[in-house]
C-alpha positions in Angstrom: -0.1 0.1 0.0 1.5 3.2 -0.9 2.3 6.1 1.9 -0.2 8.9 2.5 1.1 12.4 2.4 0.6 12.4 5.9 3.2 9.2 6.5 5.7 11.2 4.0 5.5 14.3 6.4 5.4 12.3 9.7 8.7 10.5 8.7 10.3 14.1 8.9 9.0 14.7 12.1 10.1 11.2 13.7 13.7 11.6 12.0 14.2 14.7 13.7 13.0 13.8 16.9 14.8 10.8 17.0 18.3 12.2 15.8 17.9 14.9 18.2 16.9 13.0 21.1 20.1 10.9 20.4 22.8 13.5 20.1 20.9 15.0 23.3 21.3 18.4 21.3 19.5 20.2 18.7 16.5 21.8 16.8 13.5 19.5 16.8 10.7 22.3 16.3 11.6 23.6 13.0 11.9 20.1 11.2 8.5 19.2 12.9 6.9 22.1 12.0 8.0 22.4 8.7 7.3 19.0 7.3 4.6 19.6 5.4 6.5 22.6 3.8 9.3 20.2 2.8 7.2 17.5 1.4 5.2 20.2 -0.8 8.5 21.5 -2.1 10.8 18.5 -2.7 8.1 15.8 -2.9 6.9 17.2 -6.4 7.9 20.5 -7.2 12.0 20.5 -6.8 14.2 19.1 -9.7 17.1 17.5 -8.5 19.2 14.3 -8.8 20.1 12.8 -5.9 23.1 10.6 -7.4 24.6 13.7 -9.0 25.1 16.8 -6.9 26.7 18.6 -9.2 24.6 18.3 -12.0 24.6 22.3 -13.1 20.8 22.7 -14.0 19.5 21.5 -10.5 17.3 23.7 -8.6 19.0 24.8 -5.5 18.1 24.7 -2.1 19.1 26.6 0.8 17.8 26.1 4.6 18.5 29.5 5.7 17.1 28.8 9.2 19.9 26.2 9.5 19.5 25.3 13.3 16.5 23.3 11.9 19.1 21.1 9.7 17.5 17.8 10.9 14.7 18.9 8.0 17.4 19.4 5.4 19.1 16.0 6.5 15.8 13.9 6.8 14.9 15.6 2.8 18.3 14.6 1.9 18.0 11.0 3.5 14.6 10.1 2.0 14.9 11.4 -1.2 18.0 9.4 -2.1 21.2 11.1 -1.4 24.2 9.4 -0.2 23.5 10.0 3.8 22.5 7.0 5.4 20.5 6.0 8.2 23.8 5.7 10.3 24.7 9.2 9.7 21.5 10.5 10.9 22.2 8.5 13.7 25.4 10.5 14.0 23.8 13.7 14.1 26.2 16.5 15.7 29.1 14.0 16.4 32.2 14.7 15.9 33.4 14.5 11.9 29.8 13.1 10.8 28.1 14.1 7.6 25.2 15.5 9.7 27.0 18.1 11.6 24.7 20.6 13.7 24.4 23.3 11.2 24.2 22.5 7.3 28.1 22.6 6.2 29.1 22.8 2.5 31.5 19.8 1.9 30.3 17.7 4.8 26.6 16.6 3.4 26.0 15.5 -0.3 23.2 18.2 -1.3 24.1 21.0 0.7 24.5 24.0 -1.3 25.9 26.1 1.3 26.6 26.8 5.0 24.3 28.0 7.2 23.2 28.6 10.7 24.3 32.6 11.0 20.7 33.6 10.5 19.9 35.8 7.3 23.0 34.6 5.5 21.7 31.7 3.9 18.9 34.1 2.4 21.5 36.4 1.1 23.4 33.5 -0.2 20.5 32.6 -2.0 19.9 35.7 -3.8 23.6 35.4 -5.1 22.5 31.8 -6.5 19.3 33.5 -8.1 21.7 36.3 -9.3 24.0 33.7 -11.1 21.3 31.8 -12.7 19.7 34.9 -14.1 22.9 36.0 -15.6 24.3 32.4 -16.6 21.1 32.3 -18.5 21.5 35.8 -20.3 25.1 34.9 -21.6 24.4 31.4 -22.7 20.9 30.5 -23.3 19.8 30.6 -27.0 16.2 30.4 -28.3 14.8 27.1 -27.6 17.8 26.1 -25.9 17.4 27.0 -22.1 20.7 25.3 -20.8 20.4 27.7 -17.8 16.7 27.2 -16.0 16.3 26.7 -12.7 15.0 27.7 -9.2 16.7 28.7 -6.0 14.5 27.7 -2.8 15.1 29.2 0.3 13.4 28.3 4.0 14.0 30.8 6.6 12.4 31.6 9.9 11.7 34.7 12.0 15.2 35.1 13.0 16.4 35.5 9.6 14.2 38.1 9.0 15.5 39.8 12.4 18.8 40.1 10.9 19.7 43.1 9.0 21.3 41.5 6.4 18.1 40.3 5.3 16.9 43.8 4.6 20.0 44.4 2.5 19.7 41.2 0.2 15.9 41.1 -0.1 15.5 44.6 -1.0 18.4 44.2 -3.5 16.6 41.0 -4.5 13.7 42.9 -5.5 15.5 45.7 -7.3 17.2 42.9 -9.5 13.4 41.1 -10.3 15.2 37.7 -9.4 12.0 35.9 -10.6 13.5 32.4 -10.0 14.1 33.1 -6.0 11.2 31.4 -4.2 11.8 31.8 -0.4 9.3 30.2 2.2 8.7 32.2 5.4 8.2 29.7 8.4 5.8 32.0 10.4 5.5 30.4 13.5 5.8 33.4 15.8 8.7 31.3 18.1 12.1 32.1 18.5 14.6 31.2 21.4 13.3 33.8 24.0 9.3 32.8 23.2 6.7 34.2 21.1 8.1 36.8 19.2 5.4 39.5 19.3 7.3 41.4 22.1 10.4 42.1 19.6 9.5 41.5 16.1 6.1 43.1 14.9 6.9 44.0 11.3 4.3 43.7 8.9 6.2 41.2 6.9 4.1 41.1 3.5 4.0 44.3 3.2 7.9 44.6 3.9 8.4 42.3 1.0 6.0 44.0 -1.3 7.5 47.3 -0.8 10.8 45.7 -1.8 9.2 44.6 -5.1 8.4 41.0 -4.4 5.8 38.9 -5.0 4.2 37.8 -1.8 1.6 35.0 -1.3 0.6 35.5 2.1 -1.4 33.4 4.7 -0.6 30.0 3.2 -1.7 27.1 5.7 2.1 25.6 6.2 0.5 22.2 7.1 -1.7 21.9 4.0 0.6 20.3 0.9 -2.4 21.2 -1.8 -2.2 25.1 -0.4 1.6 25.1 -0.2 1.9 23.5 -4.1 -0.4 25.7 -5.3 1.7 28.9 -3.8 4.7 27.1 -5.5 3.1 27.2 -8.9 1.9 30.8 -8.4 5.7 31.6 -7.7 6.7 30.1 -10.9 4.2 32.1 -12.9 5.6 35.2 -11.6 8.8 35.5 -13.7 9.7 39.2 -13.0 9.6 39.3 -9.2 11.4 37.0 -6.4 8.1 35.5 -4.1 7.7 35.0 -0.7 5.6 32.4 0.4 4.3 33.2 4.0 3.1 29.9 5.8 1.7 29.8 9.1 3.3 27.1 11.2 2.9 25.2 14.2 6.6 24.8 15.8 7.1 21.0 17.0 3.8 20.3 15.1 2.5 16.9 16.5 4.0 17.5 20.2 0.9 17.1 23.0 2.8 19.3 25.4 5.7 21.1 23.3 4.1 22.3 20.3 3.7 26.0 19.6 6.3 26.7 22.5 9.8 27.4 22.7 10.4 24.2 24.6 11.0 22.6 21.4 13.0 25.2 19.7 16.4 24.4 20.7 16.2 21.2 22.9 15.5 17.1 22.6 12.0 16.8 23.1 12.7 13.7 25.7 11.9 10.2 25.4 8.3 10.7 27.2 7.3 13.4 24.9 8.4 11.6 21.9 6.5 8.6 23.0 3.5 10.8 23.2 4.2 12.3 20.1 4.7 9.0 18.1 1.1 8.1 19.5 -0.3 11.7 18.4 0.8 11.7 14.9 0.0 7.8 14.6 3.4 7.1 14.0 4.1 3.3 15.4 7.3 2.4 14.1 10.7 2.4 16.3 13.4 5.2 16.4 15.0 5.4 13.0 12.7 3.1 11.2 11.2 4.0 7.7 9.0 1.6 6.4 9.5 0.8 2.7 6.2 2.1 1.5 7.4 5.6 2.8 11.1 5.1 1.5 9.3 4.6 -2.1 6.9 7.7 -1.5 9.7 9.9 -1.2 12.6 8.6 -3.5 13.5 11.0 -6.4 16.5 8.5 -7.8 14.6 7.6 -11.0 13.2 11.2 -11.4 16.1 13.0 -10.9 17.8 10.7 -13.4 15.5 11.2 -15.8 15.4 15.1 -15.2 19.4 15.1 -15.9 19.1 12.9 -18.9 16.3 15.5 -20.3 18.9 18.1 -19.9 21.5 16.4 -21.1 19.7 15.9 -24.4 19.1 19.6 -24.6 22.9 20.5 -23.9 23.8 18.0 -26.4 21.7 20.1 -28.9 23.3 23.1 -27.7 26.9 21.9 -28.0 26.1 20.9 -31.8 24.9 24.3 -32.6 27.0 26.4 -30.1 30.4 24.1 -29.6 32.6 27.5 -28.4 29.8 28.4 -25.8 28.9 24.9 -24.6 32.9 24.7 -24.0 32.8 27.8 -22.3 29.9 26.9 -20.1 31.6 23.9 -19.1 34.9 25.3 -18.2 33.4 28.1 -16.1 31.2 25.7 -14.4 34.2 23.5 -13.3 35.8 26.5 -12.3 38.9 26.0 -14.7 40.9 28.7 -15.5 41.4 29.5 -19.3 43.7 27.6 -20.9 45.9 30.3 -21.8 46.0 31.7 -18.0 49.8 31.6 -17.0 50.5 33.6 -20.4 48.1 36.1 -19.4 49.5 36.4 -15.8 52.9 36.5 -17.2 52.2 39.1 -19.7 50.3 41.4 -17.3 53.2 41.0 -14.8 55.7 42.3 -17.4 53.8 45.1 -18.6 53.6 46.4 -15.2 57.4 46.0 -14.5 58.1 47.8 -17.6 56.0 50.8 -17.0 57.2 51.1 -13.5 54.5 53.3 -12.5 54.5 55.3 -9.1 50.7 55.1 -8.7 48.3 54.3 -5.8 47.9 50.5 -5.3 44.0 51.0 -5.9 44.6 52.2 -9.2 47.3 49.3 -10.0 44.7 47.2 -9.1 42.3 48.5 -11.7 44.9 48.1 -14.4 45.8 44.5 -13.1 41.6 43.9 -13.7 41.9 45.4 -17.2 44.8 43.2 -17.9 43.6 39.7 -16.5 39.6 40.1 -17.0 39.5 40.1 -20.7 40.6 36.5 -20.8 38.5 35.3 -17.9 34.7 36.3 -18.6 33.4 34.6 -15.3 35.0 37.4 -13.2 32.3 39.7 -11.8 33.1 42.7 -10.3 31.3 44.9 -7.7 31.6 47.5 -4.9 29.4 48.7 -2.2 28.6 52.0 -3.7 32.3 52.9 -3.8 33.3 52.3 -7.4 35.0 55.6 -8.0 37.1 55.0 -5.1 37.7 51.2 -4.7 38.2 51.1 -8.8 36.7 47.7 -9.0 35.6 49.0 -12.5 38.0 47.9 -15.1 38.2 49.1 -19.1 35.6 46.3 -20.4 33.3 46.8 -17.1 29.6 47.3 -18.0 27.3 48.3 -15.2 24.6 45.6 -14.1 21.1 46.5 -15.7 17.7 45.0 -15.6 15.0 46.1 -18.3 12.0 44.5 -19.1 13.2 41.1 -17.3 16.5 41.2 -19.1 19.9 41.6 -17.1 23.3 42.4 -18.4 26.5 43.7 -17.1 29.2 42.5 -15.6 29.7 44.9 -12.5 27.2 45.4 -9.4 26.5 48.8 -7.8 25.6 46.8 -4.6 24.7 50.1 -3.1 25.5 50.6 0.9 25.5 46.9 1.5 28.8 45.8 2.7 27.4 42.5 4.8 24.5 41.8 2.3 27.6 42.0 -1.0 29.8 39.7 0.7 27.3 37.3 1.3 25.7 37.7 -2.2 29.0 37.1 -3.4 29.3 33.8 -1.3 26.3 33.1 -3.3 27.2 33.8 -6.7 30.8 31.5 -6.5 28.9 28.6 -4.9 26.4 28.5 -7.6 29.5 28.1 -10.2 29.8 29.9 -13.6 31.4 33.3 -11.8 34.4 34.7 -9.6 32.7 37.6 -7.6 35.0 40.4 -6.5 33.5 43.2 -4.5 35.0 46.4 -3.0 34.8 48.9 0.2 36.9 50.8 2.3 39.0 48.5 4.4 37.6 49.9 7.5 34.2 48.8 7.0 35.1 45.2 6.3 34.1 44.8 9.8 30.4 45.2 8.7 30.9 42.0 6.6 33.3 40.1 8.8 30.8 37.1 9.1 30.2 36.6 5.6 34.3 36.7 5.0 34.2 33.9 7.7 31.7 32.2 5.8 33.5 32.0 2.9 36.9 31.0 4.5 34.6 28.6 6.3 33.4 26.9 3.0 36.8 26.9 1.1 35.2 29.6 -1.6 37.5 31.6 -3.7 35.7 34.8 -3.3 37.8 38.0 -3.9 37.4 40.6 -1.6 38.8 44.2 -2.3 39.6 46.8 0.3 40.9 50.2 -0.1 42.0 53.1 1.8 43.8 51.0 3.8 45.5 52.9 6.7 45.9 56.5 8.2 46.9 57.1 4.2 43.4 58.3 3.6 43.8 61.3 5.7 41.4 63.7 6.7 38.5 61.5 7.1 39.7 60.6 10.3 39.9 57.5 12.7 36.1 56.6 11.8 37.6 55.8 8.3 41.2 54.8 9.0 41.7 51.0 9.7 43.9 50.2 12.5 43.3 46.4 13.2 41.3 45.2 10.3 44.4 44.2 8.7 45.3 41.9 11.6 41.9 40.5 12.0 41.7 39.7 8.3 45.4 37.9 8.6 44.2 35.7 11.8 41.0 34.3 9.9 41.5 30.8 9.0 41.6 29.8 5.4 41.8 33.7 4.4 44.8 34.8 2.1 45.3 38.4 2.8 47.6 40.5 0.4 48.6 44.1 1.0 51.0 45.0 -2.0 53.3 47.7 -2.2 53.4 48.6 -5.8 52.0 47.6 -9.3 54.1 44.4 -9.6 52.7 43.4 -6.4 49.3 44.2 -7.2 49.3 42.0 -10.3 50.7 39.2 -8.4 48.4 39.3 -5.8 45.6 39.4 -8.2 46.9 36.6 -10.1 47.2 34.7 -6.7 43.6 35.5 -5.8 42.6 34.2 -9.3 44.5 31.1 -9.3 42.9 30.0 -5.8 40.5 26.8 -5.7 39.5 26.6 -1.9 40.8 29.8 -0.3 39.0 33.3 -0.5 41.6 36.2 -0.7 41.5 39.9 0.5 43.1 42.5 -1.5 44.4 45.7 0.5 45.4 48.8 -1.4 46.2 52.4 -0.9 44.4 55.7 -1.9 47.8 57.5 -1.7 50.6 57.0 -4.7 53.3 54.4 -3.7 56.7 54.3 -5.2 57.5 51.8 -7.9 60.4 49.2 -6.6 62.7 47.7 -9.1 63.3 43.9 -8.9 65.3 41.1 -10.5 63.3 38.5 -12.4 63.7 36.1 -9.4 62.4 38.9 -6.8 59.2 39.0 -9.1 59.0 35.3 -9.0 59.2 35.2 -5.3 56.4 37.7 -4.6 54.0 34.9 -5.1 55.3 33.2 -2.1 54.4 36.0 -0.1 57.4 37.3 1.3 61.0 38.0 -0.5 63.8 39.7 -0.2 63.7 42.8 -1.8 67.1 44.8 -0.6 69.8 43.0 0.4 73.2 43.1 1.6 76.2 40.6 2.5 75.7 39.4 6.2 72.9 42.1 7.5 72.9 43.0 10.6 69.1 43.9 10.8 65.9 43.0 8.8 63.6 45.4 8.2 60.1 43.7 7.4 57.2 45.9 5.5 54.2 45.9 3.9 52.3 48.0 1.3 52.9 51.7 2.0 55.6 50.9 4.4 57.8 48.9 2.0 59.2 52.5 0.1 60.2 53.9 3.9 62.1 50.8 4.8 63.9 51.1 1.2 64.8 54.8 2.1 65.7 53.5 5.5 67.9 50.9 4.2 70.1 53.1 2.0 70.7 55.6 4.7 71.5 52.6 7.2 73.9 51.4 4.2 75.6 54.9 3.8 76.2 54.7 7.7 78.0 51.5 7.5 75.0 49.3 8.7 74.0 46.6 6.8 70.4 45.8 6.2 68.0 43.5 4.5 64.5 44.5 3.7 61.7 42.3 3.3 58.7 42.6 1.5 55.6 40.4 3.0 52.4 41.4 0.8 51.0 38.1 2.2 51.8 36.9 5.9 49.4 33.9 5.1 51.0 32.6 1.8 54.2 33.2 3.4 53.5 31.3 6.7 52.6 28.1 4.0 56.0 28.0 2.6 58.6 25.6 3.4 60.9 25.8 6.3 64.4 26.1 3.9 62.3 29.3 2.3 61.5 31.2 5.6 64.8 30.6 6.8 66.0 32.4 3.9 64.2 35.2 3.8 64.1 35.6 7.7 67.6 34.1 8.9 68.0 33.3 12.3 70.0 35.0 14.8 69.7 38.7 12.9 67.3 41.2 14.8 64.4 42.4 13.0 62.2 45.4 12.6 58.6 45.2 11.6 57.2 48.6 9.8 53.2 48.7 9.0 50.8 51.4 9.7 48.6 49.2 11.8 48.6 47.5 15.3 51.8 45.8 16.3 51.2 43.0 18.5 50.5 40.6 15.3 54.4 41.1 14.1 55.7 39.6 17.3 55.3 36.3 15.5 57.9 37.4 13.0 60.4 39.8 15.2 59.8 38.4 18.3 60.2 39.7 21.9 63.4 40.7 20.9 62.9 42.5 17.9 60.8 45.8 17.5 57.8 46.7 15.5 56.6 50.6 14.4 52.9 50.3 14.3 49.9 51.7 15.4 48.3 51.3 18.7 45.6 53.7 18.8 43.2 55.2 16.6 44.1 57.4 14.0 43.3 61.4 13.7 41.8 63.5 11.3 44.7 65.4 9.1 46.5 65.2 5.7 48.3 61.9 5.2 51.7 63.2 5.3 51.5 64.9 8.5 49.8 61.8 10.3 52.6 59.7 9.1 54.9 62.1 10.7 52.8 62.2 13.9 52.8 58.3 13.8 56.7 57.4 13.7 56.5 56.5 9.6 59.4 58.6 9.1 62.9 57.3 7.6 64.6 59.1 10.8 62.5 57.1 13.1 62.8 53.5 11.2 66.9 54.4 10.9 66.6 55.0 14.8 64.9 52.2 15.6 66.8 49.7 13.4 70.0 50.9 14.9 68.9 50.5 18.5 68.5 46.6 17.3 71.8 46.3 16.3 74.3 45.0 18.7 
């Protein structure tokens, strides 16, 4: 006998409460309350292939309320992904495929890591934007090889987080018609009933953003939910919010509709009562064969993918170059001639030997590199003219009559939203996003940067106006500690180049990464070009190298960015006075730290005192200079004044570097 819809939904409830109980940790309420929403979407409306998580035209699903992870794990298991019952029994255990929150690379079928509320829906905006842009770039009449939806589940917490305002406002402006979000309107958060702290008129809020809103849907009525999904798909020019009124922990006689089931196991006694109340007589972690049969999507998924494969074969026959390019970009591979492109860009920068701001050097690097990599998708949080993330081939993103074009995104004043949207863009595939703001304002976006590093994406975050060198805007805009925060983020490569050549190398390194995001930090003010040998240029990519050397150096000066030229001038003065100095330019401490011990020792020899010079907090540099060395840094906030006066005030002068270096020589 075939399983009923009630049976299919209750399988989710049972798996959620059993797994949370076994782990003695987790959130059963949301999975139990959203079971019918999961059934309506995954049971009949979403197209995916459980046997190929990399199918390019699959619908994407994001659980923005990631604490309800057992909902997603149950759906993945039941529909046929490589997620076994033993995996569900290992929920929240060490190195299991079912961690406490959905994590990319751990669980097959998970598209993005969620948990920090609001970021899932924001990632989804990036996914949907990537789909819309790729469709515009690659689809041909009658051959829509890019044609899929992005679905999001989210709760009250996602809507309370400020980033959801940033992202959902922008999604409406972009007209992302294939973005469909389900709001689990259960009125409960950790502290209890939300009316004491969340009384927004959410439907009107989203209508004002330009969304298609389907209000007052019974979140436990599968027919009503399926009709809402059909209505969402019928609206092609606006994203859709489906407002689903649900009961958190539905089925639990004593804990449903209460925060008691939000973030804690139900308990054995309550689980037994719940089983009786919902008519689920099976033992823990036991799913009847007819329920599995009702959920299984392996055959349907294979058929959907096979249908698309046939379409793509027709596309490739008529448009072989475009098909090859689409395949390359979705695999994340660099163009075949990439090494030659980089070498030419570096050689050109070295030949021109320009003394310019590194933000301008960054723009020049983009103009040299991006024409060969059409997947590069730039942008800025309302600072394009300052960040210079636009380049000669940039065209601003435009949406007209439902059609989208362009390769440079004006994100508006949305630093956090921009960064999390970029995460979605890169995870979707087909694009290498980069987005800029002032270094000071990376603070607004740090959790999205952390998520990029955690997920091993290869996003590129561009930060200009990197120090007190921006001058009169004062301490509110002058970064001091931000460089060290970025450098200390695991799996983040941070670059602070000192001139045009280092800037090109930094960009090439960032674009060449596959599993590590990069932060590229540039100056507002002009920096002196540094002359190098071919070997020195090659060594830039190692994160640090000897820029100026002397036989038997008595002191090593380490510097980055705008302070490199200061170190070079101080070294010349010291040499003239008889002190042998080595100057090390260290544009990326993260990359340097990954080099082998022999190379690191060749750059920073043991037994030679070291002085670090950087216009930022000093404590970080103790790992390189030791307690016996010295650091010229800034351990207070800045001041509002012209940049030259500020550098002098804070001790960034040739005279001070010379004096501090001499003091280290024994």
